[in-house]
CHARMM-style PDB file with segment names, atoms N, HN, CA, C and O in Angstrom:
ATOM      1  N   MET     1     111.761  87.478 127.341  1.00  0.00      PROA
ATOM      2  CA  MET     1     110.527  88.218 127.326  1.00  0.00      PROA
ATOM      3  C   MET     1     109.901  88.266 125.938  1.00  0.00      PROA
ATOM      4  O   MET     1     109.081  89.143 125.662  1.00  0.00      PROA
ATOM      5  N   PHE     2     110.262  87.366 125.088  1.00  0.00      PROA
ATOM      6  HN  PHE     2     110.928  86.654 125.312  1.00  0.00      PROA
ATOM      7  CA  PHE     2     109.719  87.350 123.735  1.00  0.00      PROA
ATOM      8  C   PHE     2     108.215  87.101 123.726  1.00  0.00      PROA
ATOM      9  O   PHE     2     107.553  87.420 122.739  1.00  0.00      PROA
ATOM     10  N   TRP     3     107.667  86.548 124.782  1.00  0.00      PROA
ATOM     11  HN  TRP     3     108.205  86.288 125.584  1.00  0.00      PROA
ATOM     12  CA  TRP     3     106.234  86.242 124.815  1.00  0.00      PROA
ATOM     13  C   TRP     3     105.365  87.494 124.958  1.00  0.00      PROA
ATOM     14  O   TRP     3     104.144  87.419 124.824  1.00  0.00      PROA
ATOM     15  N   LYS     4     105.986  88.637 125.227  1.00  0.00      PROA
ATOM     16  HN  LYS     4     106.979  88.698 125.336  1.00  0.00      PROA
ATOM     17  CA  LYS     4     105.227  89.884 125.340  1.00  0.00      PROA
ATOM     18  C   LYS     4     104.944  90.509 123.978  1.00  0.00      PROA
ATOM     19  O   LYS     4     104.122  91.419 123.875  1.00  0.00      PROA
ATOM     20  N   PHE     5     105.604  90.041 122.954  1.00  0.00      PROA
ATOM     21  HN  PHE     5     106.272  89.302 123.038  1.00  0.00      PROA
ATOM     22  CA  PHE     5     105.421  90.620 121.631  1.00  0.00      PROA
ATOM     23  C   PHE     5     104.211  90.006 120.947  1.00  0.00      PROA
ATOM     24  O   PHE     5     103.989  88.796 121.008  1.00  0.00      PROA
ATOM     25  N   ASP     6     103.446  90.848 120.304  1.00  0.00      PROA
ATOM     26  HN  ASP     6     103.626  91.830 120.254  1.00  0.00      PROA
ATOM     27  CA  ASP     6     102.283  90.380 119.547  1.00  0.00      PROA
ATOM     28  C   ASP     6     102.746  90.036 118.140  1.00  0.00      PROA
ATOM     29  O   ASP     6     103.102  90.922 117.363  1.00  0.00      PROA
ATOM     30  N   LEU     7     102.741  88.748 117.813  1.00  0.00      PROA
ATOM     31  HN  LEU     7     102.452  88.028 118.445  1.00  0.00      PROA
ATOM     32  CA  LEU     7     103.210  88.308 116.508  1.00  0.00      PROA
ATOM     33  C   LEU     7     102.132  88.412 115.438  1.00  0.00      PROA
ATOM     34  O   LEU     7     102.415  88.217 114.256  1.00  0.00      PROA
ATOM     35  N   ASN     8     100.914  88.713 115.834  1.00  0.00      PROA
ATOM     36  HN  ASN     8     100.685  88.871 116.794  1.00  0.00      PROA
ATOM     37  CA  ASN     8      99.813  88.849 114.898  1.00  0.00      PROA
ATOM     38  C   ASN     8      99.594  90.331 114.592  1.00  0.00      PROA
ATOM     39  O   ASN     8      98.567  90.906 114.953  1.00  0.00      PROA
ATOM     40  N   THR     9     100.556  90.928 113.933  1.00  0.00      PROA
ATOM     41  HN  THR     9     101.390  90.461 113.640  1.00  0.00      PROA
ATOM     42  CA  THR     9     100.478  92.359 113.658  1.00  0.00      PROA
ATOM     43  C   THR     9      99.777  92.610 112.328  1.00  0.00      PROA
ATOM     44  O   THR     9      99.822  91.789 111.412  1.00  0.00      PROA
ATOM     45  N   THR    10      99.137  93.754 112.254  1.00  0.00      PROA
ATOM     46  HN  THR    10      99.101  94.420 112.998  1.00  0.00      PROA
ATOM     47  CA  THR    10      98.469  94.176 111.035  1.00  0.00      PROA
ATOM     48  C   THR    10      99.365  95.175 110.337  1.00  0.00      PROA
ATOM     49  O   THR    10      99.920  96.069 110.977  1.00  0.00      PROA
ATOM     50  N   SER    11      99.512  95.033 109.039  1.00  0.00      PROA
ATOM     51  HN  SER    11      99.061  94.307 108.519  1.00  0.00      PROA
ATOM     52  CA  SER    11     100.377  95.937 108.300  1.00  0.00      PROA
ATOM     53  C   SER    11      99.771  97.333 108.248  1.00  0.00      PROA
ATOM     54  O   SER    11      98.560  97.506 108.392  1.00  0.00      PROA
ATOM     55  N   HSD    12     100.615  98.308 108.044  1.00  0.00      PROA
ATOM     56  HN  HSD    12     101.598  98.168 107.927  1.00  0.00      PROA
ATOM     57  CA  HSD    12     100.146  99.686 107.943  1.00  0.00      PROA
ATOM     58  C   HSD    12      99.258  99.851 106.718  1.00  0.00      PROA
ATOM     59  O   HSD    12      98.341 100.672 106.729  1.00  0.00      PROA
ATOM     60  N   VAL    13      99.511  99.095 105.677  1.00  0.00      PROA
ATOM     61  HN  VAL    13     100.256  98.428 105.668  1.00  0.00      PROA
ATOM     62  CA  VAL    13      98.674  99.132 104.476  1.00  0.00      PROA
ATOM     63  C   VAL    13      97.260  98.676 104.825  1.00  0.00      PROA
ATOM     64  O   VAL    13      96.286  99.290 104.388  1.00  0.00      PROA
ATOM     65  N   ASP    14      97.140  97.609 105.604  1.00  0.00      PROA
ATOM     66  HN  ASP    14      97.931  97.110 105.959  1.00  0.00      PROA
ATOM     67  CA  ASP    14      95.815  97.134 106.014  1.00  0.00      PROA
ATOM     68  C   ASP    14      95.093  98.168 106.872  1.00  0.00      PROA
ATOM     69  O   ASP    14      93.884  98.363 106.743  1.00  0.00      PROA
ATOM     70  N   LYS    15      95.839  98.822 107.740  1.00  0.00      PROA
ATOM     71  HN  LYS    15      96.821  98.665 107.846  1.00  0.00      PROA
ATOM     72  CA  LYS    15      95.227  99.860 108.576  1.00  0.00      PROA
ATOM     73  C   LYS    15      94.713 101.009 107.715  1.00  0.00      PROA
ATOM     74  O   LYS    15      93.638 101.549 107.976  1.00  0.00      PROA
ATOM     75  N   LEU    16      95.473 101.381 106.694  1.00  0.00      PROA
ATOM     76  HN  LEU    16      96.346 100.943 106.482  1.00  0.00      PROA
ATOM     77  CA  LEU    16      95.012 102.427 105.783  1.00  0.00      PROA
ATOM     78  C   LEU    16      93.760 101.980 105.029  1.00  0.00      PROA
ATOM     79  O   LEU    16      92.826 102.762 104.850  1.00  0.00      PROA
ATOM     80  N   LEU    17      93.744 100.735 104.593  1.00  0.00      PROA
ATOM     81  HN  LEU    17      94.503 100.100 104.738  1.00  0.00      PROA
ATOM     82  CA  LEU    17      92.607 100.225 103.838  1.00  0.00      PROA
ATOM     83  C   LEU    17      91.339 100.131 104.682  1.00  0.00      PROA
ATOM     84  O   LEU    17      90.234 100.103 104.141  1.00  0.00      PROA
ATOM     85  N   ASP    18      91.494 100.082 106.000  1.00  0.00      PROA
ATOM     86  HN  ASP    18      92.392 100.104 106.439  1.00  0.00      PROA
ATOM     87  CA  ASP    18      90.328 100.057 106.878  1.00  0.00      PROA
ATOM     88  C   ASP    18      89.641 101.419 106.942  1.00  0.00      PROA
ATOM     89  O   ASP    18      88.470 101.515 107.309  1.00  0.00      PROA
ATOM     90  N   LYS    19      90.378 102.470 106.583  1.00  0.00      PROA
ATOM     91  HN  LYS    19      91.330 102.392 106.285  1.00  0.00      PROA
ATOM     92  CA  LYS    19      89.769 103.799 106.542  1.00  0.00      PROA
ATOM     93  C   LYS    19      88.842 103.892 105.336  1.00  0.00      PROA
ATOM     94  O   LYS    19      89.149 103.354 104.272  1.00  0.00      PROA
ATOM     95  N   GLU    20      87.722 104.565 105.498  1.00  0.00      PROA
ATOM     96  HN  GLU    20      87.473 105.002 106.362  1.00  0.00      PROA
ATOM     97  CA  GLU    20      86.780 104.692 104.389  1.00  0.00      PROA
ATOM     98  C   GLU    20      87.264 105.647 103.312  1.00  0.00      PROA
ATOM     99  O   GLU    20      86.922 105.491 102.140  1.00  0.00      PROA
ATOM    100  N   ASP    21      88.054 106.631 103.701  1.00  0.00      PROA
ATOM    101  HN  ASP    21      88.331 106.758 104.654  1.00  0.00      PROA
ATOM    102  CA  ASP    21      88.453 107.672 102.753  1.00  0.00      PROA
ATOM    103  C   ASP    21      89.913 107.557 102.319  1.00  0.00      PROA
ATOM    104  O   ASP    21      90.537 108.562 101.976  1.00  0.00      PROA
ATOM    105  N   VAL    22      90.454 106.360 102.329  1.00  0.00      PROA
ATOM    106  HN  VAL    22      89.947 105.544 102.607  1.00  0.00      PROA
ATOM    107  CA  VAL    22      91.842 106.173 101.915  1.00  0.00      PROA
ATOM    108  C   VAL    22      91.983 106.493 100.424  1.00  0.00      PROA
ATOM    109  O   VAL    22      91.096 106.197  99.624  1.00  0.00      PROA
ATOM    110  N   THR    23      93.103 107.095 100.074  1.00  0.00      PROA
ATOM    111  HN  THR    23      93.825 107.335 100.723  1.00  0.00      PROA
ATOM    112  CA  THR    23      93.347 107.444  98.676  1.00  0.00      PROA
ATOM    113  C   THR    23      94.474 106.587  98.120  1.00  0.00      PROA
ATOM    114  O   THR    23      95.273 106.011  98.859  1.00  0.00      PROA
ATOM    115  N   LEU    24      94.513 106.523  96.819  1.00  0.00      PROA
ATOM    116  HN  LEU    24      93.864 106.991  96.218  1.00  0.00      PROA
ATOM    117  CA  LEU    24      95.589 105.800  96.151  1.00  0.00      PROA
ATOM    118  C   LEU    24      96.936 106.428  96.497  1.00  0.00      PROA
ATOM    119  O   LEU    24      97.924 105.720  96.692  1.00  0.00      PROA
ATOM    120  N   GLN    25      96.973 107.739  96.573  1.00  0.00      PROA
ATOM    121  HN  GLN    25      96.171 108.315  96.415  1.00  0.00      PROA
ATOM    122  CA  GLN    25      98.214 108.445  96.903  1.00  0.00      PROA
ATOM    123  C   GLN    25      98.750 108.034  98.275  1.00  0.00      PROA
ATOM    124  O   GLN    25      99.954 107.846  98.448  1.00  0.00      PROA
ATOM    125  N   GLU    26      97.855 107.897  99.239  1.00  0.00      PROA
ATOM    126  HN  GLU    26      96.876 108.049  99.099  1.00  0.00      PROA
ATOM    127  CA  GLU    26      98.279 107.468 100.577  1.00  0.00      PROA
ATOM    128  C   GLU    26      98.910 106.080 100.522  1.00  0.00      PROA
ATOM    129  O   GLU    26      99.941 105.829 101.145  1.00  0.00      PROA
ATOM    130  N   LEU    27      98.287 105.199  99.782  1.00  0.00      PROA
ATOM    131  HN  LEU    27      97.449 105.403  99.276  1.00  0.00      PROA
ATOM    132  CA  LEU    27      98.828 103.839  99.675  1.00  0.00      PROA
ATOM    133  C   LEU    27     100.149 103.815  98.922  1.00  0.00      PROA
ATOM    134  O   LEU    27     101.067 103.087  99.300  1.00  0.00      PROA
ATOM    135  N   MET    28     100.248 104.599  97.869  1.00  0.00      PROA
ATOM    136  HN  MET    28      99.502 105.190  97.562  1.00  0.00      PROA
ATOM    137  CA  MET    28     101.482 104.619  97.084  1.00  0.00      PROA
ATOM    138  C   MET    28     102.655 105.207  97.869  1.00  0.00      PROA
ATOM    139  O   MET    28     103.814 104.932  97.557  1.00  0.00      PROA
ATOM    140  N   ASP    29     102.356 106.008  98.879  1.00  0.00      PROA
ATOM    141  HN  ASP    29     101.415 106.230  99.133  1.00  0.00      PROA
ATOM    142  CA  ASP    29     103.408 106.584  99.720  1.00  0.00      PROA
ATOM    143  C   ASP    29     103.966 105.583 100.735  1.00  0.00      PROA
ATOM    144  O   ASP    29     105.004 105.832 101.348  1.00  0.00      PROA
ATOM    145  N   GLU    30     103.293 104.482 100.907  1.00  0.00      PROA
ATOM    146  HN  GLU    30     102.450 104.280 100.408  1.00  0.00      PROA
ATOM    147  CA  GLU    30     103.750 103.460 101.849  1.00  0.00      PROA
ATOM    148  C   GLU    30     104.928 102.686 101.261  1.00  0.00      PROA
ATOM    149  O   GLU    30     104.915 102.311 100.089  1.00  0.00      PROA
ATOM    150  N   ASP    31     105.933 102.455 102.081  1.00  0.00      PROA
ATOM    151  HN  ASP    31     105.944 102.759 103.033  1.00  0.00      PROA
ATOM    152  CA  ASP    31     107.132 101.752 101.619  1.00  0.00      PROA
ATOM    153  C   ASP    31     106.875 100.279 101.303  1.00  0.00      PROA
ATOM    154  O   ASP    31     107.536  99.705 100.439  1.00  0.00      PROA
ATOM    155  N   ASP    32     105.925  99.673 101.993  1.00  0.00      PROA
ATOM    156  HN  ASP    32     105.388 100.139 102.696  1.00  0.00      PROA
ATOM    157  CA  ASP    32     105.718  98.238 101.821  1.00  0.00      PROA
ATOM    158  C   ASP    32     104.547  97.879 100.907  1.00  0.00      PROA
ATOM    159  O   ASP    32     104.072  96.743 100.929  1.00  0.00      PROA
ATOM    160  N   VAL    33     104.079  98.831 100.108  1.00  0.00      PROA
ATOM    161  HN  VAL    33     104.465  99.753 100.089  1.00  0.00      PROA
ATOM    162  CA  VAL    33     102.933  98.539  99.240  1.00  0.00      PROA
ATOM    163  C   VAL    33     103.289  97.480  98.184  1.00  0.00      PROA
ATOM    164  O   VAL    33     102.461  96.624  97.876  1.00  0.00      PROA
ATOM    165  N   LEU    34     104.468  97.525  97.645  1.00  0.00      PROA
ATOM    166  HN  LEU    34     105.141  98.221  97.896  1.00  0.00      PROA
ATOM    167  CA  LEU    34     104.876  96.531  96.655  1.00  0.00      PROA
ATOM    168  C   LEU    34     104.998  95.140  97.294  1.00  0.00      PROA
ATOM    169  O   LEU    34     104.586  94.139  96.708  1.00  0.00      PROA
ATOM    170  N   GLN    35     105.561  95.098  98.478  1.00  0.00      PROA
ATOM    171  HN  GLN    35     105.896  95.911  98.954  1.00  0.00      PROA
ATOM    172  CA  GLN    35     105.680  93.824  99.196  1.00  0.00      PROA
ATOM    173  C   GLN    35     104.296  93.251  99.489  1.00  0.00      PROA
ATOM    174  O   GLN    35     104.088  92.042  99.385  1.00  0.00      PROA
ATOM    175  N   GLU    36     103.357  94.109  99.851  1.00  0.00      PROA
ATOM    176  HN  GLU    36     103.526  95.091  99.935  1.00  0.00      PROA
ATOM    177  CA  GLU    36     101.997  93.653 100.126  1.00  0.00      PROA
ATOM    178  C   GLU    36     101.324  93.126  98.855  1.00  0.00      PROA
ATOM    179  O   GLU    36     100.541  92.177  98.911  1.00  0.00      PROA
ATOM    180  N   CYS    37     101.629  93.739  97.723  1.00  0.00      PROA
ATOM    181  HN  CYS    37     102.265  94.510  97.678  1.00  0.00      PROA
ATOM    182  CA  CYS    37     101.100  93.232  96.448  1.00  0.00      PROA
ATOM    183  C   CYS    37     101.678  91.859  96.140  1.00  0.00      PROA
ATOM    184  O   CYS    37     100.956  90.956  95.716  1.00  0.00      PROA
ATOM    185  N   LYS    38     102.974  91.704  96.352  1.00  0.00      PROA
ATOM    186  HN  LYS    38     103.560  92.438  96.696  1.00  0.00      PROA
ATOM    187  CA  LYS    38     103.617  90.411  96.092  1.00  0.00      PROA
ATOM    188  C   LYS    38     103.090  89.329  97.021  1.00  0.00      PROA
ATOM    189  O   LYS    38     103.031  88.157  96.651  1.00  0.00      PROA
ATOM    190  N   ALA    39     102.703  89.731  98.239  1.00  0.00      PROA
ATOM    191  HN  ALA    39     102.750  90.684  98.540  1.00  0.00      PROA
ATOM    192  CA  ALA    39     102.146  88.784  99.207  1.00  0.00      PROA
ATOM    193  C   ALA    39     100.663  88.531  98.936  1.00  0.00      PROA
ATOM    194  O   ALA    39     100.009  87.802  99.681  1.00  0.00      PROA
ATOM    195  N   GLN    40     100.143  89.124  97.886  1.00  0.00      PROA
ATOM    196  HN  GLN    40     100.674  89.717  97.281  1.00  0.00      PROA
ATOM    197  CA  GLN    40      98.751  88.971  97.457  1.00  0.00      PROA
ATOM    198  C   GLN    40      97.768  89.362  98.558  1.00  0.00      PROA
ATOM    199  O   GLN    40      96.832  88.630  98.878  1.00  0.00      PROA
ATOM    200  N   ASN    41      98.016  90.550  99.127  1.00  0.00      PROA
ATOM    201  HN  ASN    41      98.777  91.145  98.866  1.00  0.00      PROA
ATOM    202  CA  ASN    41      97.108  91.115 100.120  1.00  0.00      PROA
ATOM    203  C   ASN    41      95.770  91.380  99.428  1.00  0.00      PROA
ATOM    204  O   ASN    41      95.661  92.294  98.611  1.00  0.00      PROA
ATOM    205  N   ARG    42      94.773  90.595  99.748  1.00  0.00      PROA
ATOM    206  HN  ARG    42      94.861  89.852 100.411  1.00  0.00      PROA
ATOM    207  CA  ARG    42      93.483  90.639  99.052  1.00  0.00      PROA
ATOM    208  C   ARG    42      92.813  92.001  99.164  1.00  0.00      PROA
ATOM    209  O   ARG    42      92.260  92.497  98.183  1.00  0.00      PROA
ATOM    210  N   LYS    43      92.854  92.618 100.355  1.00  0.00      PROA
ATOM    211  HN  LYS    43      93.304  92.215 101.152  1.00  0.00      PROA
ATOM    212  CA  LYS    43      92.232  93.937 100.521  1.00  0.00      PROA
ATOM    213  C   LYS    43      92.904  94.969  99.624  1.00  0.00      PROA
ATOM    214  O   LYS    43      92.230  95.802  99.018  1.00  0.00      PROA
ATOM    215  N   LEU    44      94.216  94.918  99.541  1.00  0.00      PROA
ATOM    216  HN  LEU    44      94.763  94.241 100.034  1.00  0.00      PROA
ATOM    217  CA  LEU    44      94.955  95.860  98.709  1.00  0.00      PROA
ATOM    218  C   LEU    44      94.670  95.616  97.235  1.00  0.00      PROA
ATOM    219  O   LEU    44      94.430  96.562  96.486  1.00  0.00      PROA
ATOM    220  N   LEU    45      94.695  94.371  96.818  1.00  0.00      PROA
ATOM    221  HN  LEU    45      94.890  93.602  97.427  1.00  0.00      PROA
ATOM    222  CA  LEU    45      94.441  94.055  95.411  1.00  0.00      PROA
ATOM    223  C   LEU    45      93.021  94.437  94.999  1.00  0.00      PROA
ATOM    224  O   LEU    45      92.809  94.937  93.895  1.00  0.00      PROA
ATOM    225  N   ASP    46      92.062  94.205  95.871  1.00  0.00      PROA
ATOM    226  HN  ASP    46      92.235  93.799  96.769  1.00  0.00      PROA
ATOM    227  CA  ASP    46      90.682  94.603  95.567  1.00  0.00      PROA
ATOM    228  C   ASP    46      90.574  96.115  95.421  1.00  0.00      PROA
ATOM    229  O   ASP    46      89.877  96.613  94.537  1.00  0.00      PROA
ATOM    230  N   PHE    47      91.269  96.842  96.296  1.00  0.00      PROA
ATOM    231  HN  PHE    47      91.835  96.437  97.014  1.00  0.00      PROA
ATOM    232  CA  PHE    47      91.252  98.305  96.210  1.00  0.00      PROA
ATOM    233  C   PHE    47      91.888  98.781  94.905  1.00  0.00      PROA
ATOM    234  O   PHE    47      91.342  99.647  94.221  1.00  0.00      PROA
ATOM    235  N   LEU    48      93.034  98.216  94.567  1.00  0.00      PROA
ATOM    236  HN  LEU    48      93.477  97.512  95.123  1.00  0.00      PROA
ATOM    237  CA  LEU    48      93.743  98.644  93.365  1.00  0.00      PROA
ATOM    238  C   LEU    48      93.008  98.284  92.075  1.00  0.00      PROA
ATOM    239  O   LEU    48      93.212  98.931  91.047  1.00  0.00      PROA
ATOM    240  N   CYS    49      92.167  97.272  92.120  1.00  0.00      PROA
ATOM    241  HN  CYS    49      92.002  96.747  92.955  1.00  0.00      PROA
ATOM    242  CA  CYS    49      91.424  96.851  90.923  1.00  0.00      PROA
ATOM    243  C   CYS    49      90.140  97.651  90.693  1.00  0.00      PROA
ATOM    244  O   CYS    49      89.454  97.439  89.694  1.00  0.00      PROA
ATOM    245  N   GLN    50      89.816  98.550  91.591  1.00  0.00      PROA
ATOM    246  HN  GLN    50      90.374  98.721  92.403  1.00  0.00      PROA
ATOM    247  CA  GLN    50      88.636  99.387  91.389  1.00  0.00      PROA
ATOM    248  C   GLN    50      88.877 100.312  90.202  1.00  0.00      PROA
ATOM    249  O   GLN    50      90.007 100.715  89.929  1.00  0.00      PROA
ATOM    250  N   GLN    51      87.802 100.636  89.510  1.00  0.00      PROA
ATOM    251  HN  GLN    51      86.884 100.308  89.733  1.00  0.00      PROA
ATOM    252  CA  GLN    51      87.884 101.443  88.289  1.00  0.00      PROA
ATOM    253  C   GLN    51      88.640 102.751  88.496  1.00  0.00      PROA
ATOM    254  O   GLN    51      89.522 103.081  87.704  1.00  0.00      PROA
ATOM    255  N   HSD    52      88.312 103.497  89.539  1.00  0.00      PROA
ATOM    256  HN  HSD    52      87.595 103.229  90.183  1.00  0.00      PROA
ATOM    257  CA  HSD    52      88.953 104.807  89.740  1.00  0.00      PROA
ATOM    258  C   HSD    52      90.439 104.659  90.042  1.00  0.00      PROA
ATOM    259  O   HSD    52      91.234 105.512  89.647  1.00  0.00      PROA
ATOM    260  N   CYS    53      90.828 103.587  90.737  1.00  0.00      PROA
ATOM    261  HN  CYS    53      90.182 102.894  91.057  1.00  0.00      PROA
ATOM    262  CA  CYS    53      92.247 103.362  91.017  1.00  0.00      PROA
ATOM    263  C   CYS    53      93.000 102.973  89.750  1.00  0.00      PROA
ATOM    264  O   CYS    53      94.114 103.441  89.512  1.00  0.00      PROA
ATOM    265  N   MET    54      92.391 102.123  88.946  1.00  0.00      PROA
ATOM    266  HN  MET    54      91.486 101.743  89.139  1.00  0.00      PROA
ATOM    267  CA  MET    54      93.043 101.715  87.700  1.00  0.00      PROA
ATOM    268  C   MET    54      93.263 102.922  86.795  1.00  0.00      PROA
ATOM    269  O   MET    54      94.311 103.043  86.160  1.00  0.00      PROA
ATOM    270  N   GLU    55      92.287 103.808  86.735  1.00  0.00      PROA
ATOM    271  HN  GLU    55      91.435 103.711  87.251  1.00  0.00      PROA
ATOM    272  CA  GLU    55      92.440 105.014  85.918  1.00  0.00      PROA
ATOM    273  C   GLU    55      93.566 105.893  86.433  1.00  0.00      PROA
ATOM    274  O   GLU    55      94.352 106.426  85.649  1.00  0.00      PROA
ATOM    275  N   GLN    56      93.648 106.045  87.760  1.00  0.00      PROA
ATOM    276  HN  GLN    56      93.010 105.611  88.396  1.00  0.00      PROA
ATOM    277  CA  GLN    56      94.723 106.848  88.346  1.00  0.00      PROA
ATOM    278  C   GLN    56      96.088 106.207  88.104  1.00  0.00      PROA
ATOM    279  O   GLN    56      97.059 106.904  87.811  1.00  0.00      PROA
ATOM    280  N   LEU    57      96.163 104.895  88.224  1.00  0.00      PROA
ATOM    281  HN  LEU    57      95.374 104.329  88.461  1.00  0.00      PROA
ATOM    282  CA  LEU    57      97.436 104.202  87.995  1.00  0.00      PROA
ATOM    283  C   LEU    57      97.897 104.362  86.547  1.00  0.00      PROA
ATOM    284  O   LEU    57      99.079 104.596  86.292  1.00  0.00      PROA
ATOM    285  N   VAL    58      96.976 104.237  85.610  1.00  0.00      PROA
ATOM    286  HN  VAL    58      96.016 104.047  85.818  1.00  0.00      PROA
ATOM    287  CA  VAL    58      97.332 104.424  84.197  1.00  0.00      PROA
ATOM    288  C   VAL    58      97.808 105.851  83.966  1.00  0.00      PROA
ATOM    289  O   VAL    58      98.782 106.071  83.246  1.00  0.00      PROA
ATOM    290  N   THR    59      97.137 106.813  84.565  1.00  0.00      PROA
ATOM    291  HN  THR    59      96.345 106.635  85.150  1.00  0.00      PROA
ATOM    292  CA  THR    59      97.553 108.211  84.438  1.00  0.00      PROA
ATOM    293  C   THR    59      98.948 108.418  85.024  1.00  0.00      PROA
ATOM    294  O   THR    59      99.770 109.125  84.442  1.00  0.00      PROA
ATOM    295  N   LEU    60      99.213 107.807  86.168  1.00  0.00      PROA
ATOM    296  HN  LEU    60      98.545 107.233  86.641  1.00  0.00      PROA
ATOM    297  CA  LEU    60     100.522 107.967  86.808  1.00  0.00      PROA
ATOM    298  C   LEU    60     101.664 107.441  85.947  1.00  0.00      PROA
ATOM    299  O   LEU    60     102.761 108.000  85.951  1.00  0.00      PROA
ATOM    300  N   ILE    61     101.404 106.365  85.212  1.00  0.00      PROA
ATOM    301  HN  ILE    61     100.514 105.911  85.209  1.00  0.00      PROA
ATOM    302  CA  ILE    61     102.502 105.794  84.430  1.00  0.00      PROA
ATOM    303  C   ILE    61     102.582 106.349  83.006  1.00  0.00      PROA
ATOM    304  O   ILE    61     103.562 106.103  82.303  1.00  0.00      PROA
ATOM    305  N   THR    62     101.569 107.087  82.579  1.00  0.00      PROA
ATOM    306  HN  THR    62     100.772 107.287  83.149  1.00  0.00      PROA
ATOM    307  CA  THR    62     101.594 107.591  81.204  1.00  0.00      PROA
ATOM    308  C   THR    62     101.815 109.096  81.102  1.00  0.00      PROA
ATOM    309  O   THR    62     101.995 109.614  79.999  1.00  0.00      PROA
ATOM    310  N   HSD    63     101.806 109.807  82.224  1.00  0.00      PROA
ATOM    311  HN  HSD    63     101.660 109.387  83.119  1.00  0.00      PROA
ATOM    312  CA  HSD    63     102.005 111.259  82.207  1.00  0.00      PROA
ATOM    313  C   HSD    63     103.184 111.636  83.089  1.00  0.00      PROA
ATOM    314  O   HSD    63     103.396 111.052  84.152  1.00  0.00      PROA
ATOM    315  N   GLU    64     103.940 112.616  82.635  1.00  0.00      PROA
ATOM    316  HN  GLU    64     103.767 113.091  81.772  1.00  0.00      PROA
ATOM    317  CA  GLU    64     105.051 113.132  83.438  1.00  0.00      PROA
ATOM    318  C   GLU    64     104.502 113.853  84.668  1.00  0.00      PROA
ATOM    319  O   GLU    64     103.505 114.568  84.573  1.00  0.00      PROA
ATOM    320  N   PRO    65     105.146 113.668  85.818  1.00  0.00      PROA
ATOM    321  CA  PRO    65     104.690 114.391  87.009  1.00  0.00      PROA
ATOM    322  C   PRO    65     105.028 115.876  86.894  1.00  0.00      PROA
ATOM    323  O   PRO    65     105.984 116.242  86.210  1.00  0.00      PROA
ATOM    324  N   PRO    66     104.257 116.726  87.552  1.00  0.00      PROA
ATOM    325  CA  PRO    66     104.564 118.157  87.527  1.00  0.00      PROA
ATOM    326  C   PRO    66     105.944 118.422  88.140  1.00  0.00      PROA
ATOM    327  O   PRO    66     106.375 117.708  89.045  1.00  0.00      PROA
ATOM    328  N   LEU    67     106.611 119.423  87.653  1.00  0.00      PROA
ATOM    329  HN  LEU    67     106.261 120.003  86.917  1.00  0.00      PROA
ATOM    330  CA  LEU    67     107.952 119.737  88.153  1.00  0.00      PROA
ATOM    331  C   LEU    67     107.937 120.230  89.593  1.00  0.00      PROA
ATOM    332  O   LEU    67     108.928 120.080  90.308  1.00  0.00      PROA
ATOM    333  N   ASP    68     106.831 120.813  90.026  1.00  0.00      PROA
ATOM    334  HN  ASP    68     106.026 120.934  89.446  1.00  0.00      PROA
ATOM    335  CA  ASP    68     106.777 121.346  91.389  1.00  0.00      PROA
ATOM    336  C   ASP    68     106.297 120.313  92.418  1.00  0.00      PROA
ATOM    337  O   ASP    68     106.076 120.661  93.578  1.00  0.00      PROA
ATOM    338  N   MET    69     106.135 119.062  92.011  1.00  0.00      PROA
ATOM    339  HN  MET    69     106.315 118.780  91.069  1.00  0.00      PROA
ATOM    340  CA  MET    69     105.700 118.010  92.923  1.00  0.00      PROA
ATOM    341  C   MET    69     106.842 117.625  93.858  1.00  0.00      PROA
ATOM    342  O   MET    69     108.014 117.707  93.493  1.00  0.00      PROA
ATOM    343  N   ASP    70     106.486 117.208  95.057  1.00  0.00      PROA
ATOM    344  HN  ASP    70     105.533 117.142  95.354  1.00  0.00      PROA
ATOM    345  CA  ASP    70     107.465 116.749  96.039  1.00  0.00      PROA
ATOM    346  C   ASP    70     108.333 115.655  95.406  1.00  0.00      PROA
ATOM    347  O   ASP    70     107.821 114.712  94.803  1.00  0.00      PROA
ATOM    348  N   GLU    71     109.627 115.793  95.553  1.00  0.00      PROA
ATOM    349  HN  GLU    71     110.044 116.558  96.043  1.00  0.00      PROA
ATOM    350  CA  GLU    71     110.571 114.891  94.865  1.00  0.00      PROA
ATOM    351  C   GLU    71     110.417 113.443  95.297  1.00  0.00      PROA
ATOM    352  O   GLU    71     110.573 112.537  94.479  1.00  0.00      PROA
ATOM    353  N   LYS    72     110.110 113.205  96.588  1.00  0.00      PROA
ATOM    354  HN  LYS    72     109.984 113.941  97.253  1.00  0.00      PROA
ATOM    355  CA  LYS    72     109.952 111.837  97.074  1.00  0.00      PROA
ATOM    356  C   LYS    72     108.798 111.146  96.345  1.00  0.00      PROA
ATOM    357  O   LYS    72     108.935 109.999  95.918  1.00  0.00      PROA
ATOM    358  N   ILE    73     107.687 111.822  96.204  1.00  0.00      PROA
ATOM    359  HN  ILE    73     107.576 112.753  96.551  1.00  0.00      PROA
ATOM    360  CA  ILE    73     106.522 111.217  95.532  1.00  0.00      PROA
ATOM    361  C   ILE    73     106.759 111.156  94.034  1.00  0.00      PROA
ATOM    362  O   ILE    73     106.336 110.202  93.381  1.00  0.00      PROA
ATOM    363  N   ARG    74     107.439 112.174  93.470  1.00  0.00      PROA
ATOM    364  HN  ARG    74     107.783 112.949  94.001  1.00  0.00      PROA
ATOM    365  CA  ARG    74     107.656 112.282  92.027  1.00  0.00      PROA
ATOM    366  C   ARG    74     108.470 111.122  91.463  1.00  0.00      PROA
ATOM    367  O   ARG    74     108.177 110.647  90.366  1.00  0.00      PROA
ATOM    368  N   PHE    75     109.485 110.655  92.190  1.00  0.00      PROA
ATOM    369  HN  PHE    75     109.723 111.041  93.081  1.00  0.00      PROA
ATOM    370  CA  PHE    75     110.391 109.624  91.681  1.00  0.00      PROA
ATOM    371  C   PHE    75     110.232 108.291  92.388  1.00  0.00      PROA
ATOM    372  O   PHE    75     111.110 107.435  92.281  1.00  0.00      PROA
ATOM    373  N   LYS    76     109.170 108.097  93.085  1.00  0.00      PROA
ATOM    374  HN  LYS    76     108.456 108.792  93.172  1.00  0.00      PROA
ATOM    375  CA  LYS    76     108.979 106.868  93.835  1.00  0.00      PROA
ATOM    376  C   LYS    76     108.690 105.709  92.931  1.00  0.00      PROA
ATOM    377  OT1 LYS    76     108.502 104.588  93.404  1.00  0.00      PROA
TER     378      LYS     76
END
């Protein structure tokens, strides 16, 4: 019954990027965001290269996270 499976699946990252109000935080919470970057997902790379995303990414790597932040997001 393998023919019942749809092999043309869309990644969850792509589904998020189809939303108009997607945030960088939502994308960073996805487990496969790094894999999608390595696969050169054009929609993801275009989103990440936007000015506001680049500023947020620089802030994330240059500032310590607040101590009261959720541990999963804090150490991801």
